[in-house]
PQR file with spaces between the fields and no chain letter, atoms N, CA, C, O and H, PARSE charges and radii, in Angstrom:
ATOM       1  N    MET     1      10.077   -3.476 -141.513 -0.4000 1.5000
ATOM       2  CA   MET     1      10.320   -2.964 -143.180 -0.0000 2.0000
ATOM       3  C    MET     1      11.346   -4.049 -143.572  0.5500 1.7000
ATOM       4  O    MET     1      11.866   -4.455 -142.534 -0.5500 1.4000
ATOM       5  N    SER     2      11.765   -4.580 -144.482 -0.4000 1.5000
ATOM       6  CA   SER     2      12.427   -5.181 -145.241 -0.0000 2.0000
ATOM       7  C    SER     2      13.586   -3.807 -146.000  0.5500 1.7000
ATOM       8  O    SER     2      13.609   -2.576 -146.002 -0.5500 1.4000
ATOM       9  H    SER     2      11.342   -4.250 -145.326  0.4000 1.0000
ATOM      10  N    ALA     3      14.624   -5.204 -146.708 -0.4000 1.5000
ATOM      11  CA   ALA     3      15.166   -4.172 -147.157 -0.0000 2.0000
ATOM      12  C    ALA     3      15.014   -3.952 -148.583  0.5500 1.7000
ATOM      13  O    ALA     3      14.339   -4.848 -149.089 -0.5500 1.4000
ATOM      14  H    ALA     3      14.605   -6.204 -146.706  0.4000 1.0000
ATOM      15  N    PRO     4      15.529   -2.798 -149.665 -0.5600 1.5000
ATOM      16  CA   PRO     4      15.054   -2.865 -151.145  0.2800 2.0000
ATOM      17  C    PRO     4      15.425   -4.419 -151.299  0.5500 1.7000
ATOM      18  O    PRO     4      16.045   -5.256 -150.643 -0.5500 1.4000
ATOM      19  N    THR     5      14.798   -4.373 -152.377 -0.4000 1.5000
ATOM      20  CA   THR     5      14.985   -6.105 -153.274 -0.0000 2.0000
ATOM      21  C    THR     5      16.126   -5.756 -154.435  0.5500 1.7000
ATOM      22  O    THR     5      15.867   -4.829 -155.203 -0.5500 1.4000
ATOM      23  H    THR     5      14.294   -3.694 -152.911  0.4000 1.0000
ATOM      24  N    ALA     6      16.832   -6.161 -154.518 -0.4000 1.5000
ATOM      25  CA   ALA     6      17.515   -6.484 -156.451 -0.0000 2.0000
ATOM      26  C    ALA     6      16.989   -7.021 -156.582  0.5500 1.7000
ATOM      27  O    ALA     6      16.298   -7.892 -156.053 -0.5500 1.4000
ATOM      28  H    ALA     6      17.042   -6.914 -153.895  0.4000 1.0000
ATOM      29  N    PRO     7      17.306   -6.405 -157.751 -0.5600 1.5000
ATOM      30  CA   PRO     7      16.437   -6.640 -159.312  0.2800 2.0000
ATOM      31  C    PRO     7      17.282   -8.367 -159.345  0.5500 1.7000
ATOM      32  O    PRO     7      18.214   -8.809 -158.673 -0.5500 1.4000
ATOM      33  N    LEU     8      16.324   -9.077 -160.603 -0.4000 1.5000
ATOM      34  CA   LEU     8      16.536  -10.325 -160.680 -0.0000 2.0000
ATOM      35  C    LEU     8      17.471  -10.145 -162.164  0.5500 1.7000
ATOM      36  O    LEU     8      17.006   -9.279 -162.905 -0.5500 1.4000
ATOM      37  H    LEU     8      15.567   -8.718 -161.150  0.4000 1.0000
ATOM      38  N    PRO     9      18.835  -10.915 -162.731 -0.5600 1.5000
ATOM      39  CA   PRO     9      20.006  -10.251 -163.264  0.2800 2.0000
ATOM      40  C    PRO     9      19.570  -10.590 -164.865  0.5500 1.7000
ATOM      41  O    PRO     9      19.057  -11.675 -165.138 -0.5500 1.4000
ATOM      42  N    GLY    10      19.814   -9.592 -165.865 -0.4000 1.5000
ATOM      43  CA   GLY    10      19.600  -10.597 -167.504 -0.0000 2.0000
ATOM      44  C    GLY    10      17.913  -10.627 -167.639  0.5500 1.7000
ATOM      45  O    GLY    10      16.885  -10.077 -167.245 -0.5500 1.4000
ATOM      46  H    GLY    10      20.230   -8.710 -165.643  0.4000 1.0000
ATOM      47  N    THR    11      18.379  -11.584 -168.407 -0.4000 1.5000
ATOM      48  CA   THR    11      15.934  -11.979 -168.994 -0.0000 2.0000
ATOM      49  C    THR    11      14.907  -11.707 -167.250  0.5500 1.7000
ATOM      50  O    THR    11      13.894  -11.024 -167.100 -0.5500 1.4000
ATOM      51  H    THR    11      19.214  -12.031 -168.727  0.4000 1.0000
ATOM      52  N    LEU    12      15.510  -12.356 -166.414 -0.4000 1.5000
ATOM      53  CA   LEU    12      14.924  -12.608 -165.589 -0.0000 2.0000
ATOM      54  C    LEU    12      14.806  -10.850 -164.589  0.5500 1.7000
ATOM      55  O    LEU    12      15.060  -10.527 -163.428 -0.5500 1.4000
ATOM      56  H    LEU    12      16.333  -12.911 -166.536  0.4000 1.0000
ATOM      57  N    ALA    13      14.503  -10.415 -165.307 -0.4000 1.5000
ATOM      58  CA   ALA    13      14.059   -9.099 -164.568 -0.0000 2.0000
ATOM      59  C    ALA    13      12.555   -8.762 -164.922  0.5500 1.7000
ATOM      60  O    ALA    13      11.843   -7.969 -164.306 -0.5500 1.4000
ATOM      61  H    ALA    13      14.296  -10.678 -166.250  0.4000 1.0000
ATOM      62  N    GLY    14      12.201   -9.512 -166.033 -0.4000 1.5000
ATOM      63  CA   GLY    14      10.805   -9.106 -166.031 -0.0000 2.0000
ATOM      64  C    GLY    14       9.632   -9.990 -165.524  0.5500 1.7000
ATOM      65  O    GLY    14       8.467  -10.046 -165.915 -0.5500 1.4000
ATOM      66  H    GLY    14      12.779  -10.157 -166.534  0.4000 1.0000
ATOM      67  N    LEU    15      10.362  -10.750 -164.414 -0.4000 1.5000
ATOM      68  CA   LEU    15       9.827  -11.745 -163.682 -0.0000 2.0000
ATOM      69  C    LEU    15      10.184  -10.815 -162.043  0.5500 1.7000
ATOM      70  O    LEU    15      10.595  -11.480 -161.093 -0.5500 1.4000
ATOM      71  H    LEU    15      11.309  -10.704 -164.096  0.4000 1.0000
ATOM      72  N    ALA    16       9.967   -9.241 -161.882 -0.4000 1.5000
ATOM      73  CA   ALA    16       9.943   -8.940 -160.830 -0.0000 2.0000
ATOM      74  C    ALA    16       9.231   -9.146 -159.635  0.5500 1.7000
ATOM      75  O    ALA    16       9.668   -8.993 -158.495 -0.5500 1.4000
ATOM      76  H    ALA    16       9.633   -8.700 -162.654  0.4000 1.0000
ATOM      77  N    GLY    17       7.723   -9.625 -160.086 -0.4000 1.5000
ATOM      78  CA   GLY    17       7.062  -10.058 -159.191 -0.0000 2.0000
ATOM      79  C    GLY    17       7.299  -11.043 -157.859  0.5500 1.7000
ATOM      80  O    GLY    17       6.687  -11.072 -156.791 -0.5500 1.4000
ATOM      81  H    GLY    17       7.367   -9.750 -161.012  0.4000 1.0000
ATOM      82  N    LEU    18       8.594  -11.956 -158.413 -0.4000 1.5000
ATOM      83  CA   LEU    18       8.964  -13.194 -157.687 -0.0000 2.0000
ATOM      84  C    LEU    18       9.753  -12.379 -156.655  0.5500 1.7000
ATOM      85  O    LEU    18       9.842  -12.938 -155.562 -0.5500 1.4000
ATOM      86  H    LEU    18       9.091  -11.932 -159.280  0.4000 1.0000
ATOM      87  N    ALA    19      10.265  -11.345 -156.744 -0.4000 1.5000
ATOM      88  CA   ALA    19      11.309  -11.035 -155.267 -0.0000 2.0000
ATOM      89  C    ALA    19      11.128  -11.088 -154.391  0.5500 1.7000
ATOM      90  O    ALA    19      11.882  -11.615 -153.573 -0.5500 1.4000
ATOM      91  H    ALA    19      10.193  -10.890 -157.632  0.4000 1.0000
ATOM      92  N    PRO    20       9.605  -10.359 -154.030 -0.5600 1.5000
ATOM      93  CA   PRO    20       8.505   -9.800 -152.940  0.2800 2.0000
ATOM      94  C    PRO    20       8.647  -10.886 -152.508  0.5500 1.7000
ATOM      95  O    PRO    20       9.728  -10.934 -151.921 -0.5500 1.4000
ATOM      96  N    LEU    21       7.789  -12.419 -152.457 -0.4000 1.5000
ATOM      97  CA   LEU    21       7.025  -13.722 -152.803 -0.0000 2.0000
ATOM      98  C    LEU    21       8.669  -14.303 -152.366  0.5500 1.7000
ATOM      99  O    LEU    21       8.127  -15.148 -151.655 -0.5500 1.4000
ATOM     100  H    LEU    21       6.911  -12.380 -152.933  0.4000 1.0000
ATOM     101  N    LEU    22       9.614  -14.484 -152.241 -0.4000 1.5000
ATOM     102  CA   LEU    22      10.878  -14.971 -152.452 -0.0000 2.0000
ATOM     103  C    LEU    22      11.124  -14.297 -150.641  0.5500 1.7000
ATOM     104  O    LEU    22      11.523  -14.747 -149.567 -0.5500 1.4000
ATOM     105  H    LEU    22      10.055  -13.798 -152.819  0.4000 1.0000
ATOM     106  N    ASP    23      10.664  -13.139 -151.118 -0.4000 1.5000
ATOM     107  CA   ASP    23      12.120  -12.268 -149.545 -0.0000 2.0000
ATOM     108  C    ASP    23      11.276  -12.452 -148.461  0.5500 1.7000
ATOM     109  O    ASP    23      11.740  -12.283 -147.333 -0.5500 1.4000
ATOM     110  H    ASP    23      10.340  -12.773 -151.990  0.4000 1.0000
ATOM     111  N    HIS    24       9.624  -12.905 -148.670 -0.4000 1.5000
ATOM     112  CA   HIS    24       8.626  -13.327 -147.453 -0.0000 2.0000
ATOM     113  C    HIS    24       8.678  -13.933 -146.919  0.5500 1.7000
ATOM     114  O    HIS    24       8.800  -13.949 -145.695 -0.5500 1.4000
ATOM     115  H    HIS    24       9.248  -13.043 -149.586  0.4000 1.0000
ATOM     116  N    TYR    25       8.537  -15.313 -148.272 -0.4000 1.5000
ATOM     117  CA   TYR    25       8.378  -16.740 -147.643 -0.0000 2.0000
ATOM     118  C    TYR    25       9.090  -17.255 -148.327  0.5500 1.7000
ATOM     119  O    TYR    25       8.674  -18.408 -148.214 -0.5500 1.4000
ATOM     120  H    TYR    25       8.437  -15.300 -149.266  0.4000 1.0000
ATOM     121  N    GLY    26      10.194  -17.328 -149.244 -0.4000 1.5000
ATOM     122  CA   GLY    26      11.598  -18.176 -148.989 -0.0000 2.0000
ATOM     123  C    GLY    26      11.470  -18.999 -149.383  0.5500 1.7000
ATOM     124  O    GLY    26      10.947  -19.062 -150.496 -0.5500 1.4000
ATOM     125  H    GLY    26      10.533  -16.392 -149.337  0.4000 1.0000
ATOM     126  N    TYR    27      11.853  -20.068 -148.739 -0.4000 1.5000
ATOM     127  CA   TYR    27      12.589  -21.894 -148.335 -0.0000 2.0000
ATOM     128  C    TYR    27      10.788  -22.459 -148.600  0.5500 1.7000
ATOM     129  O    TYR    27      10.510  -23.329 -149.425 -0.5500 1.4000
ATOM     130  H    TYR    27      12.279  -20.017 -147.835  0.4000 1.0000
ATOM     131  N    LEU    28       9.662  -21.705 -147.658 -0.4000 1.5000
ATOM     132  CA   LEU    28       8.481  -22.259 -147.732 -0.0000 2.0000
ATOM     133  C    LEU    28       7.637  -22.343 -149.171  0.5500 1.7000
ATOM     134  O    LEU    28       7.022  -23.237 -149.753 -0.5500 1.4000
ATOM     135  H    LEU    28       9.889  -20.998 -146.989  0.4000 1.0000
ATOM     136  N    ALA    29       7.842  -21.369 -149.353 -0.4000 1.5000
ATOM     137  CA   ALA    29       6.795  -20.816 -151.248 -0.0000 2.0000
ATOM     138  C    ALA    29       7.810  -21.898 -152.106  0.5500 1.7000
ATOM     139  O    ALA    29       7.221  -22.591 -152.935 -0.5500 1.4000
ATOM     140  H    ALA    29       8.341  -20.643 -148.879  0.4000 1.0000
ATOM     141  N    VAL    30       9.036  -22.064 -151.997 -0.4000 1.5000
ATOM     142  CA   VAL    30       9.708  -22.411 -153.152 -0.0000 2.0000
ATOM     143  C    VAL    30       9.088  -24.146 -152.625  0.5500 1.7000
ATOM     144  O    VAL    30       8.613  -24.924 -153.453 -0.5500 1.4000
ATOM     145  H    VAL    30       9.515  -21.501 -151.324  0.4000 1.0000
ATOM     146  N    ALA    31       9.192  -24.412 -151.469 -0.4000 1.5000
ATOM     147  CA   ALA    31       9.115  -25.731 -151.407 -0.0000 2.0000
ATOM     148  C    ALA    31       7.791  -26.135 -151.924  0.5500 1.7000
ATOM     149  O    ALA    31       7.625  -27.110 -152.655 -0.5500 1.4000
ATOM     150  H    ALA    31       9.578  -23.780 -150.796  0.4000 1.0000
ATOM     151  N    LEU    32       6.827  -25.320 -151.500 -0.4000 1.5000
ATOM     152  CA   LEU    32       5.237  -25.510 -151.522 -0.0000 2.0000
ATOM     153  C    LEU    32       5.270  -25.578 -153.095  0.5500 1.7000
ATOM     154  O    LEU    32       5.108  -26.691 -153.596 -0.5500 1.4000
ATOM     155  H    LEU    32       6.962  -24.527 -150.905  0.4000 1.0000
ATOM     156  N    LEU    33       5.454  -24.551 -153.881 -0.4000 1.5000
ATOM     157  CA   LEU    33       5.648  -25.030 -155.414 -0.0000 2.0000
ATOM     158  C    LEU    33       5.961  -26.232 -155.972  0.5500 1.7000
ATOM     159  O    LEU    33       5.239  -26.791 -156.798 -0.5500 1.4000
ATOM     160  H    LEU    33       5.586  -23.647 -153.475  0.4000 1.0000
ATOM     161  N    VAL    34       7.712  -26.961 -155.293 -0.4000 1.5000
ATOM     162  CA   VAL    34       8.421  -27.874 -156.018 -0.0000 2.0000
ATOM     163  C    VAL    34       7.107  -29.366 -155.445  0.5500 1.7000
ATOM     164  O    VAL    34       6.833  -30.290 -156.210 -0.5500 1.4000
ATOM     165  H    VAL    34       8.298  -26.507 -154.622  0.4000 1.0000
ATOM     166  N    LEU    35       6.751  -29.292 -154.598 -0.4000 1.5000
ATOM     167  CA   LEU    35       5.681  -30.225 -153.575 -0.0000 2.0000
ATOM     168  C    LEU    35       4.427  -30.399 -154.867  0.5500 1.7000
ATOM     169  O    LEU    35       3.971  -31.432 -155.356 -0.5500 1.4000
ATOM     170  H    LEU    35       6.975  -28.541 -153.976  0.4000 1.0000
ATOM     171  N    LEU    36       4.149  -29.146 -155.127 -0.4000 1.5000
ATOM     172  CA   LEU    36       2.818  -29.297 -156.298 -0.0000 2.0000
ATOM     173  C    LEU    36       3.290  -30.063 -156.871  0.5500 1.7000
ATOM     174  O    LEU    36       3.367  -31.291 -156.856 -0.5500 1.4000
ATOM     175  H    LEU    36       4.520  -28.306 -154.730  0.4000 1.0000
ATOM     176  N    ASP    37       3.647  -29.250 -157.444 -0.4000 1.5000
ATOM     177  CA   ASP    37       4.344  -29.960 -158.936 -0.0000 2.0000
ATOM     178  C    ASP    37       4.317  -31.445 -159.267  0.5500 1.7000
ATOM     179  O    ASP    37       3.511  -31.962 -160.041 -0.5500 1.4000
ATOM     180  H    ASP    37       3.585  -28.252 -157.456  0.4000 1.0000
ATOM     181  N    ASN    38       5.751  -32.385 -158.277 -0.4000 1.5000
ATOM     182  CA   ASN    38       5.665  -33.552 -158.227 -0.0000 2.0000
ATOM     183  C    ASN    38       4.097  -34.113 -157.797  0.5500 1.7000
ATOM     184  O    ASN    38       3.730  -35.156 -158.339 -0.5500 1.4000
ATOM     185  H    ASN    38       6.405  -31.965 -157.649  0.4000 1.0000
ATOM     186  N    CYS    39       3.363  -33.578 -157.034 -0.4000 1.5000
ATOM     187  CA   CYS    39       1.838  -34.150 -156.814 -0.0000 2.0000
ATOM     188  C    CYS    39       0.797  -34.172 -158.105  0.5500 1.7000
ATOM     189  O    CYS    39      -0.346  -34.630 -158.115 -0.5500 1.4000
ATOM     190  H    CYS    39       3.660  -32.731 -156.594  0.4000 1.0000
ATOM     191  N    GLY    40       1.821  -33.286 -159.636 -0.4000 1.5000
ATOM     192  CA   GLY    40       0.613  -33.223 -160.503 -0.0000 2.0000
ATOM     193  C    GLY    40       0.267  -32.154 -160.506  0.5500 1.7000
ATOM     194  O    GLY    40       1.196  -31.756 -161.209 -0.5500 1.4000
ATOM     195  H    GLY    40       2.749  -32.914 -159.628  0.4000 1.0000
ATOM     196  N    ILE    41      -0.314  -31.253 -160.317 -0.4000 1.5000
ATOM     197  CA   ILE    41      -0.813  -29.897 -160.472 -0.0000 2.0000
ATOM     198  C    ILE    41       0.279  -29.154 -161.175  0.5500 1.7000
ATOM     199  O    ILE    41       1.502  -29.141 -161.044 -0.5500 1.4000
ATOM     200  H    ILE    41      -1.069  -31.577 -159.746  0.4000 1.0000
ATOM     201  N    PRO    42      -0.452  -28.621 -161.861 -0.5600 1.5000
ATOM     202  CA   PRO    42      -0.049  -27.938 -162.677  0.2800 2.0000
ATOM     203  C    PRO    42       0.529  -25.979 -162.599  0.5500 1.7000
ATOM     204  O    PRO    42       0.084  -24.898 -162.984 -0.5500 1.4000
ATOM     205  N    VAL    43       2.231  -26.707 -161.555 -0.4000 1.5000
ATOM     206  CA   VAL    43       2.552  -25.012 -161.272 -0.0000 2.0000
ATOM     207  C    VAL    43       4.024  -25.226 -161.925  0.5500 1.7000
ATOM     208  O    VAL    43       4.476  -26.045 -162.725 -0.5500 1.4000
ATOM     209  H    VAL    43       2.593  -27.586 -161.242  0.4000 1.0000
ATOM     210  N    PRO    44       4.530  -24.192 -161.267 -0.5600 1.5000
ATOM     211  CA   PRO    44       6.293  -24.220 -161.942  0.2800 2.0000
ATOM     212  C    PRO    44       7.160  -24.058 -160.601  0.5500 1.7000
ATOM     213  O    PRO    44       7.798  -23.147 -160.071 -0.5500 1.4000
ATOM     214  N    GLY    45       6.858  -25.426 -160.312 -0.4000 1.5000
ATOM     215  CA   GLY    45       7.428  -25.460 -159.651 -0.0000 2.0000
ATOM     216  C    GLY    45       9.559  -25.565 -159.757  0.5500 1.7000
ATOM     217  O    GLY    45      10.410  -24.937 -159.127 -0.5500 1.4000
ATOM     218  H    GLY    45       6.340  -26.165 -160.742  0.4000 1.0000
ATOM     219  N    GLN    46       9.675  -26.535 -160.732 -0.4000 1.5000
ATOM     220  CA   GLN    46      11.451  -26.352 -161.371 -0.0000 2.0000
ATOM     221  C    GLN    46      11.439  -24.663 -161.422  0.5500 1.7000
ATOM     222  O    GLN    46      12.008  -23.943 -160.602 -0.5500 1.4000
ATOM     223  H    GLN    46       8.983  -27.045 -161.243  0.4000 1.0000
ATOM     224  N    THR    47      10.774  -24.278 -162.403 -0.4000 1.5000
ATOM     225  CA   THR    47      11.338  -22.830 -162.836 -0.0000 2.0000
ATOM     226  C    THR    47      11.194  -22.500 -161.457  0.5500 1.7000
ATOM     227  O    THR    47      12.259  -22.142 -160.955 -0.5500 1.4000
ATOM     228  H    THR    47      10.311  -24.864 -163.070  0.4000 1.0000
ATOM     229  N    ALA    48      10.046  -22.508 -160.549 -0.4000 1.5000
ATOM     230  CA   ALA    48      10.655  -21.839 -159.162 -0.0000 2.0000
ATOM     231  C    ALA    48      12.035  -21.684 -158.372  0.5500 1.7000
ATOM     232  O    ALA    48      12.497  -20.738 -157.734 -0.5500 1.4000
ATOM     233  H    ALA    48       9.181  -22.800 -160.957  0.4000 1.0000
ATOM     234  N    LEU    49      12.577  -23.105 -158.681 -0.4000 1.5000
ATOM     235  CA   LEU    49      13.315  -23.342 -157.577 -0.0000 2.0000
ATOM     236  C    LEU    49      14.482  -22.468 -158.399  0.5500 1.7000
ATOM     237  O    LEU    49      15.122  -21.513 -157.956 -0.5500 1.4000
ATOM     238  H    LEU    49      12.202  -23.874 -159.199  0.4000 1.0000
ATOM     239  N    VAL    50      14.598  -23.262 -160.134 -0.4000 1.5000
ATOM     240  CA   VAL    50      15.942  -22.486 -160.811 -0.0000 2.0000
ATOM     241  C    VAL    50      15.548  -20.983 -160.350  0.5500 1.7000
ATOM     242  O    VAL    50      16.646  -20.755 -159.843 -0.5500 1.4000
ATOM     243  H    VAL    50      14.078  -24.037 -160.493  0.4000 1.0000
ATOM     244  N    LEU    51      14.852  -19.820 -160.142 -0.4000 1.5000
ATOM     245  CA   LEU    51      14.824  -18.578 -160.025 -0.0000 2.0000
ATOM     246  C    LEU    51      15.101  -18.670 -158.873  0.5500 1.7000
ATOM     247  O    LEU    51      16.152  -18.030 -158.838 -0.5500 1.4000
ATOM     248  H    LEU    51      13.960  -20.006 -160.555  0.4000 1.0000
ATOM     249  N    ALA    52      14.921  -19.000 -157.909 -0.4000 1.5000
ATOM     250  CA   ALA    52      15.079  -18.531 -156.633 -0.0000 2.0000
ATOM     251  C    ALA    52      16.257  -18.503 -155.874  0.5500 1.7000
ATOM     252  O    ALA    52      16.515  -17.973 -154.793 -0.5500 1.4000
ATOM     253  H    ALA    52      14.067  -19.519 -157.937  0.4000 1.0000
ATOM     254  N    SER    53      17.565  -19.831 -157.404 -0.4000 1.5000
ATOM     255  CA   SER    53      18.344  -20.071 -157.159 -0.0000 2.0000
ATOM     256  C    SER    53      19.203  -19.040 -157.626  0.5500 1.7000
ATOM     257  O    SER    53      20.340  -18.985 -157.158 -0.5500 1.4000
ATOM     258  H    SER    53      17.356  -20.261 -158.282  0.4000 1.0000
ATOM     259  N    VAL    54      18.787  -18.110 -158.586 -0.4000 1.5000
ATOM     260  CA   VAL    54      19.572  -17.315 -159.665 -0.0000 2.0000
ATOM     261  C    VAL    54      19.087  -15.975 -158.479  0.5500 1.7000
ATOM     262  O    VAL    54      19.964  -15.244 -158.018 -0.5500 1.4000
ATOM     263  H    VAL    54      17.864  -18.155 -158.966  0.4000 1.0000
ATOM     264  N    TYR    55      17.585  -15.791 -158.083 -0.4000 1.5000
ATOM     265  CA   TYR    55      17.440  -15.078 -156.599 -0.0000 2.0000
ATOM     266  C    TYR    55      18.369  -14.582 -155.943  0.5500 1.7000
ATOM     267  O    TYR    55      18.761  -13.415 -155.930 -0.5500 1.4000
ATOM     268  H    TYR    55      16.872  -16.385 -158.457  0.4000 1.0000
ATOM     269  N    ALA    56      19.000  -16.108 -154.983 -0.4000 1.5000
ATOM     270  CA   ALA    56      20.411  -16.098 -153.720 -0.0000 2.0000
ATOM     271  C    ALA    56      21.005  -16.069 -154.604  0.5500 1.7000
ATOM     272  O    ALA    56      20.846  -17.282 -154.738 -0.5500 1.4000
ATOM     273  H    ALA    56      18.682  -17.056 -154.993  0.4000 1.0000
ATOM     274  N    GLY    57      21.900  -15.697 -155.833 -0.4000 1.5000
ATOM     275  CA   GLY    57      23.205  -14.995 -156.082 -0.0000 2.0000
ATOM     276  C    GLY    57      23.528  -14.177 -156.591  0.5500 1.7000
ATOM     277  O    GLY    57      24.592  -13.983 -157.179 -0.5500 1.4000
ATOM     278  H    GLY    57      22.029  -14.711 -155.724  0.4000 1.0000
ATOM     279  N    THR    58      22.097  -13.139 -156.363 -0.4000 1.5000
ATOM     280  CA   THR    58      22.607  -11.752 -156.875 -0.0000 2.0000
ATOM     281  C    THR    58      22.744  -11.090 -155.667  0.5500 1.7000
ATOM     282  O    THR    58      22.479  -11.571 -154.566 -0.5500 1.4000
ATOM     283  H    THR    58      21.233  -13.296 -155.885  0.4000 1.0000
ATOM     284  N    ASP    59      23.023  -10.346 -155.818 -0.4000 1.5000
ATOM     285  CA   ASP    59      24.473   -9.354 -154.730 -0.0000 2.0000
ATOM     286  C    ASP    59      22.889   -8.967 -153.829  0.5500 1.7000
ATOM     287  O    ASP    59      21.825   -8.903 -154.443 -0.5500 1.4000
ATOM     288  H    ASP    59      23.238   -9.955 -156.712  0.4000 1.0000
ATOM     289  N    THR    60      22.947   -8.832 -152.939 -0.4000 1.5000
ATOM     290  CA   THR    60      21.717   -8.004 -152.066 -0.0000 2.0000
ATOM     291  C    THR    60      22.199   -7.225 -151.609  0.5500 1.7000
ATOM     292  O    THR    60      21.355   -6.342 -151.450 -0.5500 1.4000
ATOM     293  H    THR    60      23.812   -8.884 -152.440  0.4000 1.0000
ATOM     294  N    GLU    61      23.346   -6.845 -151.150 -0.4000 1.5000
ATOM     295  CA   GLU    61      24.273   -6.009 -149.712 -0.0000 2.0000
ATOM     296  C    GLU    61      24.309   -4.762 -150.495  0.5500 1.7000
ATOM     297  O    GLU    61      24.843   -3.755 -150.029 -0.5500 1.4000
ATOM     298  H    GLU    61      24.031   -7.562 -151.280  0.4000 1.0000
């Protein structure tokens, strides 16, 4: 079992569905989204990158 996830700060709290994906897939999910975004497929690659960095900065301990 994984540890409970920390809520995203501020206005990002509404995107709580992103936290379990980042916990489980992490770098792979972010890299895939950024790759698809750079290939011209309309996915939120840059947004996922920013949200992943904010989530990484939250206190999870």
